[in-house]
C-alpha positions as CSV (number, residue, x, y, z in Angstrom):
1,M,69.3,112.5,112.4
2,D,71.6,114.2,111.0
3,Y,74.2,112.8,108.8
4,A,76.6,114.1,110.8
5,V,75.5,113.1,114.1
6,L,74.8,109.8,113.0
7,K,78.4,109.3,111.9
8,L,79.3,110.6,114.8
9,L,77.4,108.2,117.3
10,H,78.9,105.5,115.0
11,Q,82.0,106.5,115.3
12,G,81.5,107.1,119.4
13,T,79.8,103.8,119.7
14,V,82.6,102.0,118.0
15,V,85.5,104.1,120.8
16,L,83.3,102.5,123.4
17,S,82.5,99.3,122.4
18,V,86.9,98.7,121.7
19,T,87.3,100.5,124.4
20,G,85.2,97.9,126.7
21,F,86.6,95.0,124.9
22,A,90.3,96.0,125.7
23,A,89.0,97.0,129.4
24,R,87.3,93.3,129.6
25,G,90.0,91.3,128.0
26,L,93.1,92.7,130.6
27,A,90.6,92.2,133.7
28,S,89.2,89.0,132.8
29,F,93.2,88.1,132.3
30,M,94.0,89.9,136.1
31,G,90.9,88.1,137.2
32,A,88.7,90.5,138.0
33,A,85.8,89.6,140.1
34,W,83.3,92.9,137.8
35,V,83.6,91.0,134.9
36,R,81.2,88.8,135.3
37,S,78.9,91.2,136.3
38,R,75.5,92.1,134.9
39,A,76.1,95.3,133.6
40,A,79.7,93.7,131.9
41,R,78.2,91.0,130.5
42,T,75.2,93.4,128.9
43,L,76.4,96.9,128.0
44,P,78.4,96.0,125.6
45,H,75.3,94.0,123.9
46,V,73.8,97.6,124.1
47,I,76.9,99.1,122.5
48,D,77.6,97.3,119.9
49,T,73.2,97.3,118.8
50,V,73.3,100.8,119.4
51,L,77.2,100.1,116.8
52,L,75.2,98.1,114.2
53,L,72.4,99.9,114.0
54,S,74.6,103.4,113.6
55,A,76.4,101.7,110.6
56,L,73.1,100.1,108.8
57,T,71.6,103.4,108.9
58,L,74.8,104.9,107.3
59,A,75.2,102.7,104.8
60,W,71.5,103.4,103.5
61,R,71.5,106.5,103.9
62,L,75.3,106.6,101.4
63,R,73.2,103.8,99.7
64,L,76.6,101.8,99.7
65,T,76.2,97.8,99.5
66,P,79.5,95.8,100.0
67,G,78.8,94.7,96.5
68,A,78.9,98.0,95.3
69,A,81.7,98.9,97.8
70,P,84.9,96.7,98.2
71,W,85.9,98.4,101.3
72,L,82.7,98.0,103.0
73,A,82.6,94.3,102.5
74,A,86.3,93.8,103.7
75,K,85.5,95.5,106.9
76,I,82.1,93.2,107.0
77,A,84.7,90.1,106.6
78,G,86.9,91.7,109.1
79,L,84.0,92.3,111.7
80,L,83.2,88.9,111.7
81,L,86.9,88.1,112.4
82,Y,87.0,90.3,115.3
83,I,83.6,88.8,116.3
84,G,85.3,85.3,116.2
85,L,88.6,86.3,118.4
86,G,86.6,87.9,120.7
87,M,84.4,85.0,121.9
88,V,87.9,83.3,122.5
89,A,89.7,86.1,123.8
90,L,86.1,86.3,126.8
91,R,86.1,82.5,126.7
92,P,87.1,81.7,130.6
93,S,86.9,78.4,129.9
94,R,89.6,78.5,127.5
95,P,94.1,78.1,127.5
96,L,95.1,81.5,129.3
97,A,97.9,82.1,126.2
98,L,94.9,81.7,123.3
99,R,93.0,83.7,125.3
100,V,95.8,86.5,125.6
101,A,96.7,85.5,121.7
102,A,93.0,85.7,120.6
103,W,93.0,88.9,122.1
104,V,95.7,90.7,121.0
105,A,94.2,89.1,117.1
106,A,91.3,90.8,117.8
107,L,92.2,94.1,118.8
108,L,95.4,93.8,115.5
109,C,91.8,92.9,113.5
110,F,90.3,96.0,114.8
111,G,92.9,98.3,113.8
112,W,92.4,97.2,110.6
113,I,88.9,97.5,110.2
114,V,90.1,100.9,111.2
115,S,92.1,101.4,108.4
116,V,89.6,100.2,106.1
117,A,87.7,102.8,106.7
118,L,89.6,105.6,106.8
119,S,91.4,104.2,103.7
120,K,88.1,103.2,101.9
121,S,90.2,100.7,100.3
122,P,89.8,96.4,101.3
123,W,94.0,96.5,101.8
124,G,93.4,98.9,104.7
125,V,96.7,100.4,106.0
126,L,98.5,98.7,103.3
127,H,96.9,100.7,101.3
128,F,98.5,103.4,102.9
129,L,102.1,101.6,102.8
130,A,101.4,101.0,98.9
131,V,100.9,104.7,97.6
């Protein structure tokens, strides 16, 4: 697969993933029934699998490793935090206030991950402020 196509696939699945997360969170907070449907529980895993595979392929093609590219290590750490916060946010057994706080924190974390990707700095958005 061409590099440009692979990068576009990665970026597109990023948009789909975060949009889906934001929509599921809002719908879950409002008690919408569709968030418990089979599609709403399965499709995010398909999208996130394509996202992960495209990220790994990009890193392999560019010969990037977290040890050699600190910004990549920062993205991975941010991703793990985003996943953890997302799990709390979408778990209906948790108190609503905690879920909303985790959802907002996950979206902020996502924004930071994007800023790391754009700046190629582990400081992300803070890199832009310091310049």
